[in-house]
Z-matrix of the N, CA and C atoms (Angstrom, degrees):
N
C 1 1.451
C 2 1.528 1 109.77
N 3 1.313 2 115.08 1 154.23
C 4 1.469 3 117.82 2 -178.51
C 5 1.522 4 112.22 3 -58.57
N 6 1.301 5 114.45 4 157.17
C 7 1.462 6 120.77 5 178.96
C 8 1.524 7 110.22 6 -79.00
N 9 1.307 8 114.91 7 168.61
C 10 1.461 9 121.27 8 175.56
C 11 1.526 10 110.07 9 -59.46
N 12 1.320 11 116.63 10 -34.67
C 13 1.463 12 121.39 11 179.00
C 14 1.533 13 110.25 12 -56.34
N 15 1.330 14 117.02 13 -42.69
C 16 1.464 15 120.86 14 178.88
C 17 1.524 16 110.69 15 -62.69
N 18 1.311 17 116.72 16 -45.79
C 19 1.464 18 119.99 17 -177.51
C 20 1.528 19 112.59 18 -71.54
N 21 1.326 20 116.74 19 -16.59
C 22 1.463 21 120.53 20 177.14
C 23 1.532 22 112.88 21 -87.97
N 24 1.335 23 117.10 22 -4.78
C 25 1.470 24 120.24 23 177.58
C 26 1.522 25 110.35 24 -65.68
N 27 1.315 26 116.29 25 158.77
C 28 1.465 27 119.94 26 172.46
C 29 1.528 28 107.64 27 -60.45
N 30 1.298 29 114.25 28 145.29
C 31 1.469 30 119.69 29 -175.32
C 32 1.528 31 112.50 30 -56.51
N 33 1.321 32 117.55 31 -39.09
C 34 1.468 33 120.04 32 -178.36
C 35 1.529 34 111.10 33 -64.19
N 36 1.322 35 116.85 34 -40.29
C 37 1.467 36 120.02 35 179.52
C 38 1.525 37 110.44 36 -70.70
N 39 1.309 38 116.90 37 -42.64
C 40 1.471 39 121.24 38 178.46
C 41 1.540 40 109.84 39 -61.49
N 42 1.320 41 116.95 40 -42.13
C 43 1.467 42 121.18 41 178.79
C 44 1.524 43 111.45 42 -65.07
N 45 1.341 44 116.63 43 -39.86
C 46 1.461 45 120.84 44 178.82
C 47 1.528 46 110.18 45 -62.56
N 48 1.323 47 117.13 46 -45.19
C 49 1.466 48 121.11 47 179.61
C 50 1.534 49 110.01 48 -64.25
N 51 1.315 50 115.95 49 -42.98
C 52 1.467 51 120.32 50 -179.81
C 53 1.526 52 110.43 51 -61.82
N 54 1.326 53 117.57 52 -42.55
C 55 1.470 54 120.90 53 179.07
C 56 1.527 55 110.40 54 -63.28
N 57 1.320 56 117.41 55 -43.14
C 58 1.466 57 120.80 56 179.48
C 59 1.535 58 110.05 57 -63.42
N 60 1.322 59 116.45 58 -42.25
C 61 1.467 60 119.53 59 177.82
C 62 1.527 61 110.77 60 -61.30
N 63 1.321 62 116.48 61 -45.40
C 64 1.462 63 119.90 62 179.17
C 65 1.526 64 110.54 63 -60.91
N 66 1.322 65 117.13 64 -44.33
C 67 1.470 66 120.66 65 178.19
C 68 1.529 67 111.12 66 -60.62
N 69 1.321 68 116.59 67 -46.10
C 70 1.475 69 120.35 68 -178.34
C 71 1.522 70 111.38 69 -63.33
N 72 1.333 71 116.48 70 -44.35
C 73 1.466 72 119.84 71 -176.99
C 74 1.530 73 113.00 72 -82.05
N 75 1.321 74 116.36 73 -6.99
C 76 1.474 75 120.15 74 175.06
C 77 1.521 76 111.43 75 -91.52
N 78 1.321 77 116.26 76 -15.15
C 79 1.469 78 120.03 77 -178.90
C 80 1.520 79 113.12 78 -116.69
N 81 1.318 80 117.15 79 -15.05
C 82 1.471 81 121.04 80 -179.02
C 83 1.522 82 110.09 81 -132.24
N 84 1.307 83 115.68 82 140.71
C 85 1.457 84 118.83 83 174.21
C 86 1.522 85 108.94 84 -65.63
N 87 1.294 86 116.36 85 165.47
C 88 1.458 87 120.32 86 177.96
C 89 1.529 88 110.33 87 -58.31
N 90 1.336 89 117.50 88 -35.69
C 91 1.468 90 120.75 89 178.15
C 92 1.523 91 112.90 90 -67.89
N 93 1.332 92 117.15 91 -28.17
C 94 1.460 93 120.90 92 -176.35
C 95 1.533 94 113.81 93 -99.73
N 96 1.313 95 117.59 94 -13.10
C 97 1.465 96 121.31 95 179.91
C 98 1.531 97 109.57 96 -64.82
N 99 1.311 98 115.38 97 149.28
C 100 1.468 99 120.36 98 -176.45
C 101 1.528 100 110.82 99 -128.98
N 102 1.320 101 115.40 100 131.49
C 103 1.458 102 120.82 101 173.90
C 104 1.521 103 109.23 102 -61.15
N 105 1.333 104 117.16 103 -38.51
C 106 1.465 105 120.34 104 -178.39
C 107 1.532 106 111.47 105 -60.38
N 108 1.310 107 117.53 106 -39.23
C 109 1.470 108 121.03 107 177.54
C 110 1.524 109 110.35 108 -66.67
N 111 1.321 110 115.88 109 -43.43
C 112 1.468 111 120.84 110 -178.75
C 113 1.524 112 110.94 111 -62.07
N 114 1.329 113 116.84 112 -48.94
C 115 1.470 114 118.79 113 -176.19
C 116 1.526 115 111.35 114 -67.25
N 117 1.324 116 117.39 115 -34.53
C 118 1.467 117 120.43 116 177.94
C 119 1.527 118 110.39 117 -66.02
N 120 1.319 119 116.74 118 -49.81
C 121 1.475 120 120.29 119 -177.39
C 122 1.530 121 112.04 120 -70.08
N 123 1.327 122 116.99 121 -33.52
C 124 1.467 123 120.28 122 179.80
C 125 1.522 124 112.25 123 -83.17
N 126 1.322 125 115.95 124 -9.02
C 127 1.468 126 122.28 125 -179.95
C 128 1.527 127 111.24 126 58.70
N 129 1.337 128 114.05 127 50.51
C 130 1.466 129 120.89 128 175.67
C 131 1.522 130 108.49 129 -130.13
N 132 1.306 131 116.56 130 160.54
C 133 1.465 132 121.27 131 176.82
C 134 1.531 133 109.39 132 -75.54
N 135 1.298 134 115.26 133 151.09
C 136 1.467 135 120.50 134 177.97
C 137 1.534 136 110.44 135 -57.24
N 138 1.322 137 116.72 136 -41.58
C 139 1.458 138 121.02 137 178.41
C 140 1.519 139 112.08 138 -61.54
N 141 1.325 140 116.60 139 -34.11
C 142 1.465 141 120.46 140 178.48
C 143 1.534 142 110.05 141 -65.47
N 144 1.335 143 115.98 142 -39.82
C 145 1.465 144 119.00 143 178.17
C 146 1.530 145 109.65 144 -53.78
N 147 1.334 146 115.74 145 -45.29
C 148 1.461 147 120.16 146 -177.79
C 149 1.535 148 112.88 147 -76.77
N 150 1.319 149 117.18 148 -12.88
C 151 1.470 150 120.07 149 170.29
C 152 1.528 151 109.71 150 -77.39
N 153 1.341 152 115.71 151 -27.85
C 154 1.459 153 120.53 152 -176.73
C 155 1.528 154 112.76 153 -92.36
N 156 1.334 155 116.40 154 -33.34
C 157 1.472 156 121.99 155 -175.77
C 158 1.520 157 109.60 156 -136.37
N 159 1.318 158 116.67 157 145.97
C 160 1.464 159 120.72 158 178.85
C 161 1.527 160 110.68 159 -66.06
N 162 1.344 161 116.57 160 -37.40
C 163 1.456 162 122.45 161 -178.00
C 164 1.522 163 108.62 162 -170.12
N 165 1.331 164 117.08 163 -174.23
C 166 1.463 165 120.75 164 179.62
C 167 1.534 166 111.99 165 -62.18
N 168 1.316 167 116.61 166 -38.70
C 169 1.466 168 119.96 167 179.84
C 170 1.518 169 110.36 168 -62.15
N 171 1.309 170 117.40 169 -40.44
C 172 1.456 171 121.85 170 177.71
C 173 1.530 172 110.26 171 -62.10
N 174 1.326 173 116.90 172 -44.29
C 175 1.466 174 120.97 173 178.04
C 176 1.530 175 110.23 174 -63.94
N 177 1.311 176 116.72 175 -40.55
C 178 1.468 177 121.04 176 178.06
C 179 1.531 178 110.56 177 -61.82
N 180 1.314 179 116.15 178 -45.20
C 181 1.464 180 119.98 179 -179.03
C 182 1.526 181 111.23 180 -63.59
N 183 1.318 182 117.03 181 -31.76
C 184 1.467 183 120.43 182 175.36
C 185 1.527 184 110.24 183 -63.36
N 186 1.323 185 116.98 184 -48.42
C 187 1.462 186 120.40 185 179.51
C 188 1.527 187 110.01 186 -64.74
N 189 1.309 188 117.05 187 -39.28
C 190 1.460 189 120.48 188 178.09
C 191 1.531 190 110.46 189 -60.19
N 192 1.319 191 117.15 190 -42.90
C 193 1.472 192 119.81 191 -179.59
C 194 1.531 193 111.11 192 -65.43
N 195 1.330 194 117.66 193 -37.48
C 196 1.466 195 120.38 194 175.86
C 197 1.526 196 110.93 195 -64.45
N 198 1.318 197 115.53 196 -42.79
C 199 1.463 198 119.98 197 -179.82
C 200 1.527 199 110.55 198 -63.04
N 201 1.327 200 117.06 199 -46.31
C 202 1.466 201 120.18 200 -178.44
C 203 1.528 202 111.52 201 -63.92
N 204 1.310 203 116.61 202 -39.46
C 205 1.460 204 120.03 203 179.04
C 206 1.526 205 110.10 204 -64.13
N 207 1.316 206 116.72 205 -45.39
C 208 1.457 207 121.46 206 -179.55
C 209 1.523 208 111.50 207 -65.89
N 210 1.308 209 116.34 208 -42.11
C 211 1.463 210 121.91 209 -175.77
C 212 1.523 211 111.91 210 -70.34
N 213 1.316 212 117.79 211 -42.64
C 214 1.462 213 121.18 212 -173.67
C 215 1.525 214 114.30 213 -84.92
N 216 1.294 215 117.59 214 -20.38
C 217 1.462 216 121.88 215 -172.86
C 218 1.530 217 114.49 216 -54.55
N 219 1.337 218 120.08 217 -44.59
C 220 1.469 219 117.34 218 -172.24
C 221 1.529 220 116.10 219 -80.27
N 222 1.320 221 118.52 220 0.36
C 223 1.462 222 119.37 221 -171.12
C 224 1.520 223 113.35 222 -109.89
N 225 1.330 224 114.95 223 145.76
C 226 1.464 225 123.11 224 174.62
C 227 1.521 226 107.59 225 -101.97
N 228 1.302 227 116.60 226 117.70
C 229 1.462 228 121.15 227 -175.27
C 230 1.522 229 112.70 228 -103.79
N 231 1.301 230 117.70 229 15.13
C 232 1.469 231 120.66 230 -176.69
C 233 1.528 232 112.67 231 -88.83
N 234 1.313 233 118.02 232 -15.47
C 235 1.457 234 122.47 233 -175.66
C 236 1.530 235 109.86 234 -80.91
N 237 1.312 236 117.10 235 111.38
C 238 1.463 237 121.08 236 -178.57
C 239 1.531 238 111.51 237 -97.79
N 240 1.314 239 116.76 238 50.59
C 241 1.456 240 122.37 239 174.65
C 242 1.527 241 106.78 240 -112.07
N 243 1.322 242 116.83 241 125.68
C 244 1.461 243 121.61 242 -172.92
C 245 1.520 244 112.69 243 -54.30
N 246 1.318 245 117.97 244 -48.71
C 247 1.468 246 120.16 245 -177.81
C 248 1.522 247 111.84 246 -63.94
N 249 1.322 248 117.02 247 -38.55
C 250 1.465 249 120.81 248 179.17
C 251 1.523 250 111.82 249 -68.17
N 252 1.327 251 116.53 250 -39.64
C 253 1.467 252 120.08 251 177.63
C 254 1.523 253 109.52 252 -63.34
N 255 1.319 254 117.15 253 -46.47
C 256 1.464 255 120.82 254 -179.19
C 257 1.524 256 110.75 255 -62.29
N 258 1.323 257 117.18 256 -42.45
C 259 1.472 258 120.77 257 177.79
C 260 1.529 259 110.12 258 -60.50
N 261 1.326 260 116.61 259 -43.67
C 262 1.464 261 121.04 260 178.77
C 263 1.530 262 110.51 261 -62.30
N 264 1.320 263 117.32 262 -42.02
C 265 1.468 264 120.94 263 -179.72
C 266 1.520 265 110.42 264 -66.67
N 267 1.328 266 117.11 265 -39.68
C 268 1.459 267 119.41 266 177.69
C 269 1.536 268 110.39 267 -63.08
N 270 1.331 269 117.61 268 -43.45
C 271 1.468 270 121.18 269 176.33
C 272 1.524 271 110.23 270 -61.17
N 273 1.319 272 115.83 271 -42.19
C 274 1.458 273 121.92 272 179.70
C 275 1.530 274 110.72 273 -59.86
N 276 1.323 275 116.77 274 -50.16
C 277 1.470 276 121.17 275 -178.82
C 278 1.525 277 109.80 276 -62.46
N 279 1.323 278 117.22 277 -42.98
C 280 1.471 279 120.25 278 178.02
C 281 1.520 280 110.98 279 -61.63
N 282 1.318 281 116.91 280 -42.19
C 283 1.463 282 121.39 281 179.41
C 284 1.529 283 110.47 282 -63.85
N 285 1.311 284 117.31 283 -36.77
C 286 1.463 285 120.75 284 -177.62
C 287 1.516 286 113.02 285 -66.67
N 288 1.321 287 116.74 286 -27.73
C 289 1.468 288 119.46 287 177.78
C 290 1.528 289 111.60 288 -60.61
N 291 1.324 290 116.17 289 -31.21
C 292 1.461 291 121.16 290 -178.66
C 293 1.526 292 112.98 291 -100.64
N 294 1.314 293 117.07 292 0.75
C 295 1.460 294 121.99 293 -176.23
C 296 1.526 295 111.05 294 -79.69
N 297 1.324 296 115.32 295 147.66
C 298 1.468 297 119.52 296 174.58
C 299 1.525 298 110.80 297 -66.33
N 300 1.330 299 117.34 298 -13.96
C 301 1.459 300 121.31 299 -179.54
C 302 1.531 301 113.52 300 -95.90
N 303 1.337 302 118.00 301 0.33
C 304 1.463 303 120.76 302 -175.08
C 305 1.528 304 112.61 303 -55.00
N 306 1.321 305 117.31 304 -54.40
C 307 1.467 306 120.60 305 -177.74
C 308 1.528 307 111.46 306 -65.27
N 309 1.320 308 116.14 307 -36.17
C 310 1.476 309 120.88 308 177.60
C 311 1.531 310 110.24 309 -61.16
N 312 1.330 311 117.07 310 -49.30
C 313 1.463 312 121.23 311 -177.92
C 314 1.530 313 110.67 312 -67.00
N 315 1.307 314 116.84 313 -40.60
C 316 1.468 315 120.24 314 178.60
C 317 1.534 316 110.35 315 -60.91
N 318 1.325 317 116.58 316 -45.02
C 319 1.469 318 120.38 317 178.74
C 320 1.528 319 111.05 318 -67.79
N 321 1.326 320 116.24 319 -33.18
C 322 1.467 321 119.82 320 174.71
C 323 1.521 322 109.36 321 -57.12
N 324 1.321 323 117.15 322 -49.77
C 325 1.462 324 120.89 323 -179.36
C 326 1.521 325 112.29 324 -68.02
N 327 1.331 326 117.65 325 -35.22
C 328 1.460 327 120.85 326 -177.76
C 329 1.524 328 112.85 327 -73.41
N 330 1.332 329 116.99 328 -41.66
C 331 1.470 330 118.86 329 -169.96
C 332 1.516 331 115.83 330 -133.14
N 333 1.319 332 118.94 331 -32.93
C 334 1.462 333 120.75 332 -168.36
C 335 1.515 334 114.85 333 -93.33
N 336 1.301 335 117.80 334 -21.87
C 337 1.459 336 121.65 335 -173.76
C 338 1.531 337 112.51 336 -53.04
N 339 1.301 338 116.70 337 -40.21
C 340 1.465 339 119.46 338 -174.66
C 341 1.531 340 112.73 339 -95.71
N 342 1.324 341 116.58 340 2.38
C 343 1.466 342 120.40 341 176.06
C 344 1.521 343 111.87 342 -89.37
N 345 1.322 344 115.99 343 -10.68
C 346 1.456 345 121.61 344 -172.83
C 347 1.520 346 110.72 345 -122.15
N 348 1.320 347 115.84 346 155.16
C 349 1.474 348 117.10 347 169.89
C 350 1.521 349 107.54 348 -66.86
N 351 1.322 350 117.79 349 159.80
C 352 1.474 351 118.25 350 178.36
C 353 1.522 352 110.33 351 -52.08
N 354 1.336 353 115.17 352 125.85
C 355 1.461 354 120.13 353 -177.08
C 356 1.519 355 111.63 354 -89.50
N 357 1.305 356 116.11 355 -14.69
C 358 1.460 357 119.98 356 177.60
C 359 1.516 358 107.88 357 -144.16
N 360 1.277 359 116.82 358 125.51
C 361 1.453 360 123.18 359 177.36
C 362 1.518 361 107.60 360 -131.62
N 363 1.350 362 117.50 361 113.97
C 364 1.471 363 117.54 362 178.02
C 365 1.528 364 110.04 363 -67.37
N 366 1.299 365 115.78 364 152.42
C 367 1.464 366 121.42 365 176.85
C 368 1.524 367 107.29 366 -78.42
N 369 1.328 368 116.04 367 95.81
C 370 1.467 369 119.13 368 -173.80
C 371 1.524 370 112.79 369 -68.80
N 372 1.320 371 117.43 370 -15.71
C 373 1.465 372 118.81 371 177.00
C 374 1.528 373 111.17 372 -67.89
N 375 1.334 374 116.59 373 -17.01
C 376 1.464 375 121.05 374 -179.89
C 377 1.524 376 112.48 375 -102.36
N 378 1.328 377 116.95 376 5.18
C 379 1.460 378 121.09 377 -177.65
C 380 1.520 379 111.05 378 -112.06
N 381 1.326 380 115.48 379 147.46
C 382 1.460 381 119.57 380 168.94
C 383 1.525 382 106.86 381 -78.49
N 384 1.296 383 117.09 382 165.91
C 385 1.464 384 119.60 383 178.13
C 386 1.527 385 110.48 384 -63.09
N 387 1.336 386 117.63 385 -33.07
C 388 1.461 387 121.03 386 178.13
C 389 1.531 388 110.65 387 -67.30
N 390 1.329 389 116.92 388 -41.09
C 391 1.466 390 120.46 389 178.10
C 392 1.529 391 110.29 390 -64.77
N 393 1.316 392 116.81 391 -43.55
C 394 1.461 393 120.28 392 179.77
C 395 1.527 394 110.02 393 -62.75
N 396 1.319 395 117.08 394 -47.20
C 397 1.469 396 121.39 395 -179.31
C 398 1.520 397 111.30 396 -62.52
N 399 1.319 398 116.75 397 -44.01
C 400 1.465 399 119.06 398 -179.88
C 401 1.527 400 110.40 399 -65.93
N 402 1.329 401 117.62 400 -35.33
C 403 1.463 402 121.97 401 176.71
C 404 1.533 403 110.44 402 -58.57
N 405 1.318 404 116.75 403 -46.04
C 406 1.470 405 121.82 404 179.14
C 407 1.525 406 110.10 405 -62.88
N 408 1.337 407 116.75 406 -47.62
C 409 1.466 408 120.94 407 -179.67
C 410 1.530 409 111.90 408 -62.50
N 411 1.313 410 116.60 409 -42.82
C 412 1.458 411 121.36 410 -178.69
C 413 1.528 412 110.70 411 -63.36
N 414 1.327 413 117.25 412 -47.91
C 415 1.467 414 119.60 413 -177.85
C 416 1.529 415 112.07 414 -66.57
N 417 1.320 416 117.17 415 -35.99
C 418 1.465 417 119.48 416 176.05
C 419 1.528 418 110.35 417 -66.73
N 420 1.322 419 116.94 418 -39.46
C 421 1.467 420 120.69 419 178.49
C 422 1.525 421 110.93 420 -64.11
N 423 1.319 422 117.09 421 -42.80
C 424 1.467 423 120.44 422 177.58
C 425 1.523 424 109.92 423 -59.87
N 426 1.306 425 116.25 424 -47.05
C 427 1.468 426 120.89 425 178.79
C 428 1.521 427 110.41 426 -58.18
N 429 1.317 428 116.59 427 -48.13
C 430 1.469 429 120.16 428 -178.82
C 431 1.526 430 111.91 429 -63.43
N 432 1.326 431 117.39 430 -41.40
C 433 1.469 432 120.97 431 179.60
C 434 1.526 433 111.59 432 -65.06
N 435 1.322 434 117.48 433 -39.85
C 436 1.464 435 120.44 434 179.96
C 437 1.527 436 111.92 435 -70.48
N 438 1.322 437 116.30 436 -36.95
C 439 1.462 438 119.77 437 -178.19
C 440 1.524 439 112.90 438 -83.59
N 441 1.333 440 116.97 439 -25.26
C 442 1.469 441 121.62 440 -177.12
C 443 1.531 442 110.05 441 -134.88
N 444 1.330 443 117.27 442 67.13
C 445 1.469 444 120.07 443 -174.40
C 446 1.529 445 113.50 444 -60.36
N 447 1.318 446 117.45 445 -24.81
C 448 1.461 447 120.37 446 179.29
C 449 1.536 448 112.14 447 -68.36
N 450 1.322 449 117.69 448 -16.14
C 451 1.467 450 121.83 449 179.91
C 452 1.539 451 111.74 450 -112.19
N 453 1.318 452 116.67 451 14.94
C 454 1.462 453 121.49 452 -174.87
C 455 1.528 454 112.81 453 -54.47
N 456 1.319 455 117.40 454 -47.70
C 457 1.469 456 119.71 455 -176.75
C 458 1.526 457 111.49 456 -62.49
N 459 1.306 458 116.89 457 -37.60
C 460 1.467 459 119.83 458 178.02
C 461 1.526 460 110.85 459 -66.18
N 462 1.322 461 117.64 460 -42.65
C 463 1.466 462 120.37 461 177.68
C 464 1.525 463 110.94 462 -62.31
N 465 1.322 464 117.03 463 -41.58
C 466 1.463 465 120.55 464 -179.84
C 467 1.528 466 111.36 465 -66.90
N 468 1.319 467 116.70 466 -37.46
C 469 1.473 468 119.46 467 176.21
C 470 1.524 469 110.56 468 -64.48
N 471 1.325 470 116.59 469 -44.04
C 472 1.472 471 119.99 470 177.53
C 473 1.523 472 110.96 471 -61.18
N 474 1.323 473 116.26 472 -39.78
C 475 1.458 474 119.92 473 178.40
C 476 1.522 475 110.32 474 -60.80
N 477 1.319 476 116.84 475 -48.51
C 478 1.466 477 120.32 476 -179.56
C 479 1.521 478 111.04 477 -58.76
N 480 1.311 479 117.08 478 -48.16
C 481 1.469 480 120.60 479 -179.52
C 482 1.527 481 111.24 480 -63.00
N 483 1.318 482 116.40 481 -42.19
C 484 1.469 483 120.06 482 179.86
C 485 1.518 484 111.70 483 -64.54
N 486 1.322 485 116.59 484 -43.11
C 487 1.464 486 120.40 485 179.65
C 488 1.530 487 111.21 486 -66.45
N 489 1.322 488 117.37 487 -40.05
C 490 1.473 489 119.81 488 177.85
C 491 1.522 490 109.88 489 -61.46
N 492 1.308 491 116.44 490 -41.66
C 493 1.457 492 120.74 491 177.79
C 494 1.530 493 110.58 492 -64.64
N 495 1.306 494 116.41 493 -43.88
C 496 1.466 495 121.90 494 -179.85
C 497 1.517 496 111.08 495 -62.15
N 498 1.324 497 116.89 496 -47.52
C 499 1.474 498 120.38 497 -175.82
C 500 1.515 499 112.90 498 -75.67
N 501 1.318 500 117.26 499 -20.40
C 502 1.467 501 120.35 500 177.49
C 503 1.525 502 109.75 501 -64.54
N 504 1.327 503 116.16 502 -33.05
C 505 1.457 504 120.76 503 -179.94
C 506 1.520 505 113.00 504 -82.34
N 507 1.332 506 117.27 505 -6.28
C 508 1.471 507 120.73 506 -176.03
C 509 1.510 508 112.25 507 -74.34
C-alpha cells in the first residue's frame, strides 16, 4: 500500500498519480507496466514514485484496492436467494461495463490474477459453507461474464441453477 508520504500529497497530485496508475494498469499487464511511463505521465520524479510505492506491485495493489472498494460498495451480499444473487450479479456486470475500472478488472482476470498473491481472501471462519460456495460461484461467474460477454446469459442461468441446487441442500 502507498506510504504516508503519498497520502499527504495535495489531493490534485494524488488524484493525477492515481489516474495515471489506473490508465497504465488498464492497458498493460503488471509484467508490461513501466515505472518510466508512469512517472512521465504523472509528471513526477522516478525517486518520488519509490517514495510513494515500494514497487510496481505495490502501486498495482493500491489501484486494485480502490477498484474493489468502488465495485463492492453498492451491493448487499447477505441475501442467499438464488434469483436475487443472479439479479445482483447481472446488475454488477452491467455496471462494470461503464465503470472506469472495467478494463483494469478485465486485464486482471486475463493476465494479472496469477502474478499476484491473493489480493482478497474472505474470512471463511465467518461464512457458512453455502456462503463460501456461493462466493466462489459468483466470482467465477463475474469473471466469465467479463471475459466472455457473448455468453453472459448462459453463465447467469448456470449460476441461478447452481445456487438453487446449493441452497436446496441448506
